[in-house]
C-alpha positions in Angstrom: -8.8 -18.7 9.9 -6.1 -16.3 8.9 -4.8 -13.6 11.3 -6.4 -11.1 8.6 -9.8 -12.5 9.2 -9.7 -12.8 13.1 -7.7 -10.0 14.5 -8.5 -6.5 15.5 -6.0 -3.9 15.8 -6.3 -1.2 18.3 -3.6 1.2 16.9 -2.0 1.5 13.7 1.3 0.6 16.1 -0.3 -3.0 16.4 -1.2 -3.2 12.6 2.0 -2.4 11.0 3.8 -5.6 12.1 0.8 -7.3 10.6 0.8 -5.3 7.4 4.5 -5.9 6.6 3.9 -9.9 7.3 1.2 -9.7 4.7 3.9 -7.9 2.3 7.0 -10.4 2.5 7.3 -11.0 -1.4 10.0 -8.6 -2.6 8.2 -8.1 -6.0 5.0 -7.4 -4.0 6.5 -4.7 -2.0 8.1 -3.2 -5.0 4.7 -3.0 -6.9 3.4 -1.1 -3.8 6.4 1.1 -3.6 5.7 2.1 -7.5 1.9 2.4 -6.8 2.5 4.6 -3.8 5.0 6.7 -5.5 2.5 6.9 -8.6 -0.1 8.0 -6.3 2.1 10.9 -4.8 3.1 11.7 -8.1 -0.6 12.1 -9.3 -1.7 14.2 -6.5 1.4 16.4 -7.1 0.5 17.0 -10.6 -3.3 17.6 -10.0 -2.4 20.4 -7.2 0.3 21.9 -10.0 -2.0 21.7 -13.0 -5.3 21.7 -11.4 -6.4 19.1 -13.4 -8.7 16.8 -11.4 -8.3 13.8 -13.7 -5.2 13.3 -12.1 -6.8 12.6 -8.8 -9.1 10.2 -10.6 -6.0 8.2 -11.7 -4.6 8.0 -7.9 -6.8 4.9 -6.9 -6.2 3.3 -10.3 -2.3 3.6 -9.9 -2.1 2.9 -6.1 -4.6 -0.1 -6.1 -3.5 -1.4 -9.5 -0.1 -1.8 -8.6 -0.8 -3.0 -4.8 -3.5 -5.9 -5.8 -1.3 -6.9 -8.7 1.4 -7.5 -6.1 -1.1 -9.5 -3.7 -2.9 -11.5 -6.4 0.0 -12.7 -8.6 3.0 -12.8 -6.2 2.0 -12.8 -2.5 -1.0 -14.8 -3.1 -3.2 -13.3 -0.2 -5.8 -11.1 0.0 -5.0 -7.2 0.3 -5.8 -6.4 3.8 -7.2 -3.0 2.6 -10.2 -5.0 2.4 -10.8 -5.4 6.1 -8.7 -2.4 7.2 -8.8 0.4 4.8 -7.6 3.1 6.7 -4.6 1.3 8.5 -3.6 -0.1 5.2 -3.7 3.2 3.3 -1.4 4.6 6.3 0.6 1.1 5.9 1.5 1.9 2.0 3.0 5.4 3.1 4.8 4.3 6.3 6.2 1.2 4.0 7.1 3.6 1.3 9.0 5.8 3.7 10.7 2.6 5.3 11.8 1.4 1.8 13.0 5.0 1.0 15.1 4.8 4.0 16.3 1.5 3.4 14.8 -0.1 6.5 12.9 -2.6 4.4 14.5 -4.3 1.5 13.3 -3.0 -1.9 
């Protein structure tokens, strides 16, 4: 069985190396980066315009790009299915790490 199916993580610190291992493909990471950037943009636009339709677009933008990366490039099952909160946090931490040049983009 894959690690994703058998491991449990006691903290995000333990989870994040696994998360990065599930995002080795550069195209997959780039799609996550775009999706997370769109999520942030949608939330900001919703707050500025008071238009809640932008909030409805956030999961489509975020998951659409991320899942395309997993299914078409990484060829694995998104960790969000088993670890939804850690995966959401992982998206934002990976986004930050890519912006800061800690992870190749």
